[in-house]
C-alpha positions, 0 to 999 in steps of 0.5 A, a space after each residue: 498438416 502437422 504444422 497447421 495443427 501446431 499453429 492453431 494449438 499455439 494460437 489458441 494458447 496465446 489467445 487464452 493467455 490474453 484472456 487470462 491476463 485481461 481478466 486478472 487486470 480487471 480484478 484489481 481496484 484502484 484507490 486515490 489516497 492522501 494524507 497531511 499534517 504540518 510539514 507532511 503531504 503525501 498522496 497517490 494511488 493504491 491498487 488492491 485485490 478485487 474482493 474484500 476480506 470478511 471485515 471489508 478490507 482490501 489487500 493493497 498490492 501496489 502503491 504509487 505517489 509521493 511524500 513531501 516531493 519524494 517518490 514512493 518506491 513500493 510497499 513494505 511486504 505484508 507481514 513485515 515491519 517498516 525498518 525502524 519500527 520493529 516488531 510492528 508488522 504491516 497488513 497493507 489493508 484498506 477499506 471503505 469504512 470510516 476507519 479505512 486503515 487498521 492498527 497495522 496499516 500500510 507500509 511503504 518505502 521512499 526514494 530517499 531511503 526513508 520508510 513510512 507506516 500509515 495506520 489507524 489507532 484508538 490507543 493513542 491520543 488523539 485517536 485517529 490516523 498516524 504516520 510513523 516515519 523512519 529516516 536514515 540512518 535506520 536503527 532496528 526497533 521502535 525504541 531506537 528512534 533517530 533524530 528525524 524519526 516521528 510518529 505524528 497524527 495525520 488527516 487521511 482519506 482514500 476513495 475508490 476510483 470508478 472502473 472504466 
């Protein structure tokens, strides 16, 4: 009898775990994104938390895709800088508003060792979306740009995918 009780207790815990896991998976949103400029083509998928903050921005928790044929390896941790762009910290936020990114933007790494920060600003000319690109060898600090590092205006768009 004791073994039967233990079996049902274990089974109940397993089923509870499955319910929590499937609920957590349902709490994520997916965005399709892309941006481009002469010599730049990037696109993929963003996964975000389900609820926006008070300003309407969703926290990005995962990124997949490619930039110029190279695989995106993952997000730069929120609150840290893209290597080579210190001290500018990313916030990894996206919204459905007309200005979909913040001045801090989304940071990600690329399989070739490069890093990107895609962001929106009205303090540069022209105002709009920009990509900061940092290529190896990476020198700390935005004032130490290497020969292949760039900060260029891009056309950016993202749309939320429908839930299934």
